C-alpha positions in Angstrom: 0.0 0.1 0.1 2.5 2.1 0.5 4.5 1.6 -2.6 1.0 2.5 -4.7 0.2 5.7 -2.6 3.9 7.0 -3.3 3.6 6.0 -7.0 -0.2 7.5 -7.4 1.2 10.7 -5.5 4.4 11.2 -8.1 2.5 10.3 -10.9 -0.5 13.0 -9.9 2.5 15.6 -9.2 4.3 15.0 -12.3 0.4 15.6 -14.5 -0.2 18.7 -12.5 3.3 20.0 -13.4 3.1 19.3 -16.9 -0.5 19.6 -17.5 -1.6 23.5 -17.6 1.6 24.0 -20.2 0.4 21.0 -21.6 -2.9 22.1 -22.1 -1.6 25.5 -23.5 0.6 23.4 -26.2 -2.2 21.1 -27.3 -4.0 24.4 -28.0 -1.8 25.8 -29.9 -1.0 23.3 -31.9 -4.6 23.0 -33.0 -3.5 26.8 -34.3 -0.9 25.4 -36.2 -2.2 22.4 -37.7 -5.7 25.0 -39.0 -2.7 28.1 -40.5 0.2 25.5 -41.9 -1.8 22.8 -43.9 0.4 20.1 -45.7 -0.7 21.5 -48.6 1.0 24.8 -47.5 4.1 22.4 -46.7 4.4 20.9 -49.8 3.9 23.7 -52.1 7.2 25.2 -50.4 9.2 21.9 -50.5 9.7 21.0 -54.1 13.1 20.1 -55.1 16.4 19.2 -54.0 17.6 22.1 -53.1 19.5 22.9 -49.5 17.5 26.3 -49.1 14.0 23.6 -49.2 16.2 21.6 -46.6 16.8 24.4 -44.7 12.8 24.9 -44.9 11.8 21.3 -44.3 13.5 21.6 -41.4 12.4 24.6 -39.8 8.9 23.8 -40.8 8.6 20.4 -38.8 10.0 22.2 -35.7 6.6 23.6 -34.0 4.0 20.3 -36.0 2.8 18.1 -33.5 3.6 14.9 -35.3 4.8 11.8 -33.2 7.2 9.1 -35.7 4.6 7.2 -36.7 2.4 10.1 -37.6 4.7 12.1 -39.9 5.8 9.0 -41.8 2.2 9.7 -44.1 3.1 13.2 -44.8 6.4 12.9 -45.6 5.2 10.7 -48.2 3.1 12.7 -49.2 5.9 15.5 -49.4 8.1 13.4 -51.5 4.8 12.6 -53.8 4.1 15.9 -54.6 7.2 16.7 -55.5 9.3 17.4 -52.6 13.1 16.2 -53.2 15.0 13.4 -51.3 16.5 15.4 -49.0 14.0 18.0 -48.0 11.4 14.6 -47.2 14.5 13.8 -44.4 15.2 16.7 -43.0 11.2 17.3 -42.3 11.4 13.6 -41.2 13.8 14.5 -38.3 13.3 17.1 -37.2 9.1 17.1 -36.9 9.5 14.1 -34.4 11.9 15.2 -32.0 9.3 18.3 -30.8 6.5 20.4 -31.3 4.6 23.2 -29.9 3.2 21.1 -27.1 6.7 19.1 -25.9 8.1 22.0 -26.0 5.0 23.5 -23.2 5.5 20.3 -21.4 9.8 20.5 -21.1 9.7 23.7 -20.3 7.6 23.1 -17.6 9.5 19.4 -16.6 13.6 20.9 -17.6 13.2 24.3 -17.8 14.0 26.7 -19.4 17.5 26.2 -21.0 16.1 22.3 -22.4 13.1 23.9 -24.0 15.3 26.2 -26.1 18.0 23.2 -26.9 15.4 20.8 -27.6 13.9 22.7 -31.0 17.6 24.2 -31.6 18.7 20.4 -31.6 15.7 19.0 -33.6 16.3 21.8 -36.0 20.0 21.5 -37.0 19.6 17.5 -37.3 17.0 18.0 -39.1 18.8 20.1 -41.8 22.6 17.9 -41.7 19.8 14.6 -42.2 18.8 16.5 -45.1 22.1 17.8 -46.8 23.4 14.4 -46.3 21.2 12.9 -48.5 21.1 15.6 -51.0 24.6 15.3 -51.4 25.5 11.8 -51.4 22.2 10.2 -52.4 21.8 11.4 -55.7 21.3 8.1 -57.4 17.6 8.5 -58.2 15.3 11.8 -59.4 12.2 12.9 -57.0 8.9 12.2 -58.3 8.7 15.8 -59.7 11.2 15.3 -62.1 9.1 12.4 -63.5 6.2 13.9 -63.9 5.2 15.9 -67.4 5.4 19.6 -66.6 1.3 19.5 -66.9 1.2 16.9 -64.4 3.1 19.0 -62.0 1.3 22.5 -62.7 -1.8 20.1 -62.2 -0.7 18.8 -58.5 0.3 22.8 -58.0 -3.6 23.3 -58.6 -4.7 20.8 -56.9 -2.4 22.1 -53.7 -3.8 25.9 -53.8 -7.3 24.8 -54.4 -7.3 23.0 -51.4 -6.1 25.9 -49.3 -8.2 28.4 -50.9 -10.4 25.9 -49.6 -9.1 25.9 -46.5 -8.9 29.4 -46.4 -12.6 29.5 -47.1 -14.0 27.5 -44.2 -11.6 29.2 -41.8 -13.1 32.4 -42.7 -17.0 30.4 -42.1 -16.0 30.1 -38.7 -14.4 26.9 -37.9 -10.9 28.2 -36.4 -11.6 27.5 -32.5 -14.3 24.8 -33.8 -10.7 22.4 -35.9 -8.3 24.2 -33.3 -10.0 22.0 -30.8 -11.0 19.5 -32.4 -7.3 18.5 -33.3 -5.8 19.4 -30.2 -8.5 18.3 -27.6 -9.6 15.6 -30.3 -7.3 14.3 -33.2 -3.6 14.8 -30.9 -4.9 12.9 -28.3 -5.9 10.3 -30.2 -2.4 9.7 -31.3 -0.2 10.5 -28.7 -2.9 9.8 -25.5 -1.9 5.9 -24.8 2.3 7.1 -25.2 2.0 9.7 -23.3 -0.1 8.0 -20.0 2.6 5.6 -20.6 5.5 7.3 -20.4 4.1 9.4 -17.0 3.1 5.7 -15.6 7.7 5.1 -16.3 8.1 8.3 -14.8 6.5 7.8 -12.1 8.0 4.5 -11.8 11.6 5.2 -11.8 10.4 8.2 -9.1 9.9 5.1 -6.9 11.9 2.3 -7.7 15.5 3.7 -8.7 17.4 4.8 -6.1 18.1 9.0 -5.7 22.1 9.1 -7.8 21.7 5.9 -9.1 22.6 6.8 -11.8 26.1 9.0 -10.5 27.3 6.2 -8.6 26.6 3.3 -10.5 27.0 5.3 -14.1 29.6 8.0 -14.7 29.0 10.9 -17.0 30.8 10.6 -20.8 30.9 8.8 -24.2 29.3 5.5 -22.9 26.3 6.8 -21.3 25.5 9.1 -24.4 26.4 5.8 -26.7 23.8 3.7 -23.9 21.3 5.9 -24.3 20.9 5.8 -27.9 21.0 2.1 -27.6 18.1 2.3 -25.4 16.2 5.3 -27.4 16.4 3.9 -30.4 14.6 0.7 -31.2 11.2 2.1 -28.4 8.6 4.4 -29.4 7.8 7.3 -27.4 6.2 10.5 -28.5 8.5 13.9 -28.0 6.3 14.8 -25.4 5.6 11.0 -23.3 9.1 10.9 -23.2 10.5 14.3 -21.5 8.6 12.6 -18.1 10.5 10.2 -18.6 13.6 12.0 -19.1 13.1 14.1 -16.0 12.9 11.7 -13.5 16.3 10.4 -15.1 17.5 13.4 -14.4 16.4 13.4 -10.4 18.3 10.3 -10.5 21.9 11.4 -11.8 21.2 11.0 -15.0 23.5 13.6 -17.0 21.5 16.6 -18.8 23.7 15.3 -22.3 22.4 11.7 -21.5 18.4 12.5 -21.6 19.1 15.1 -24.2 20.3 12.1 -26.2 17.0 10.1 -25.5 14.6 13.2 -26.6 16.2 13.2 -29.7 16.6 9.6 -30.3 13.2 8.2 -28.8 10.8 10.3 -30.7 13.2 10.3 -34.2 13.4 6.9 -35.1 11.1 3.3 -34.8 11.4 0.0 -36.4 8.0 1.2 -38.2 9.6 4.3 -39.6 12.6 3.1 -40.6 10.9 0.2 -42.2 8.6 2.2 -44.5 11.7 4.6 -45.0 13.4 2.2 -46.6 10.8 0.6 -48.8 9.9 4.1 -50.2 13.2 6.2 -50.5 16.0 2.7 -50.5 18.6 1.5 -48.2 21.3 4.6 -48.4 18.8 7.1 -47.7 17.1 5.2 -45.0 20.9 3.8 -43.4 22.2 7.9 -43.9 18.8 8.6 -41.6 20.0 6.7 -39.0 23.1 7.6 -38.9 22.7 11.5 -39.0 20.1 10.5 -36.1 22.7 8.4 -34.0 26.2 11.9 -35.0 23.8 14.5 -33.9 22.7 13.5 -31.0 25.9 12.6 -29.8 27.2 16.0 -30.8 24.2 17.1 -28.5 24.4 15.5 -25.9 28.4 15.8 -25.1 28.1 19.7 -25.8 24.9 20.6 -23.0 27.1 17.6 -20.8 30.1 20.6 -21.4 28.0 22.7 -20.7 26.6 21.2 -17.5 30.2 20.1 -15.9 33.0 22.3 -17.3 30.9 25.2 -17.4 28.9 25.0 -14.0 25.5 26.6 -16.2 22.0 24.6 -14.3 20.2 23.7 -17.6 17.7 21.1 -16.4 15.2 22.4 -13.3 12.2 22.7 -13.4 10.2 25.9 -15.1 10.8 28.7 -12.1 7.3 30.2 -12.1 5.2 27.1 -11.2 1.2 27.5 -11.5 -0.8 27.8 -8.3 -1.7 24.1 -6.8 -5.9 25.0 -7.9 -4.7 25.3 -11.2 -2.3 22.3 -11.1 -4.7 20.2 -10.3 -8.1 21.0 -12.4 -5.3 21.2 -15.3 -4.7 17.4 -14.5 -8.2 16.0 -14.0 -8.6 18.0 -17.6 -5.4 16.3 -19.2 -5.9 13.3 -17.4 -9.7 13.2 -18.7 -8.5 13.6 -22.3 -5.7 11.2 -21.9 -7.7 9.1 -21.3 -10.6 9.5 -23.7 -8.3 9.6 -26.2 -6.6 6.2 -25.3 -10.2 4.6 -25.4 -10.7 6.3 -28.7 -7.6 4.6 -30.4 -8.5 1.4 -28.3 -11.6 0.9 -29.8 -10.8 1.6 -32.8 -7.5 -1.0 -33.3 -10.8 -3.5 -31.8 -13.1 -2.7 -34.9 -10.0 -3.0 -37.3 -9.4 -6.5 -36.1 -12.4 -7.6 -36.3 -12.9 -6.1 -39.5 -10.4 -7.9 -41.1 
């Protein structure tokens, strides 16, 4: 009973700390999804130029898409004429962070981490996209293979779609679409992973002794490499990974090693890697994988340098915590949203299995 009581208390404390920020993040993510449509993104990422790689990574950073959710969008970018470098740049930067995960990162790890994380995602996206553009040129993009009339038709279709969207928004559907995406669609895709992440974080807080990593595993390159090995095969969305990373830091894991986990966990998993290999080719998939690993290790080394050599406090809870009444009420709302999304996801999975 003592273990269960402590676990529930830690679970609720973590949920309360992140809930006001995550609710705000869900709302902003809904706005982003409304005003930054997929057709808009596709029209700005055509070809395989380096400026397109920059724009692809920049577009990807605020979008609230997980590593599986980003794959269909990436394939649509490729089919619409985006270069392989641009598509990979978008694929790397997008799942690592988003408006919602930045808010959660600020609440649990503080302002420095909230800045470092999207910057690392942006740079890694550019690095991976440029690597693919330089070393994987043997295949033409789908746009290069299309006749000019077909390309014009595709462009017009995208323009018409975006115009229709603006017309719909003008009719007063902004709030409806914002709440629909932010509090219905997004929790449907991430609710289960987020709940699992909260449970794991609470278990780490209860089970792992204080200063465990300080006593058992010394900070260094091999600790960063270990987090790469742990982060790559698992599936965890960018927001759900934050409470796990925060719990590990509380137990003595270095901020750089936690950053490695925050980059590799959301950016890589077996399913997305298999799809990438199939649709983009083996060389592109290997470059994607290598880029994520190299950038994660480099970011971890730099962050640990500032932590241990410079003495900068890079990981701390947000300084201005909301009052208790706001944390508790937000926690109730967020828990309800995540549970509803999880139950809908499970029901959809059962329905699909029955249909098969």
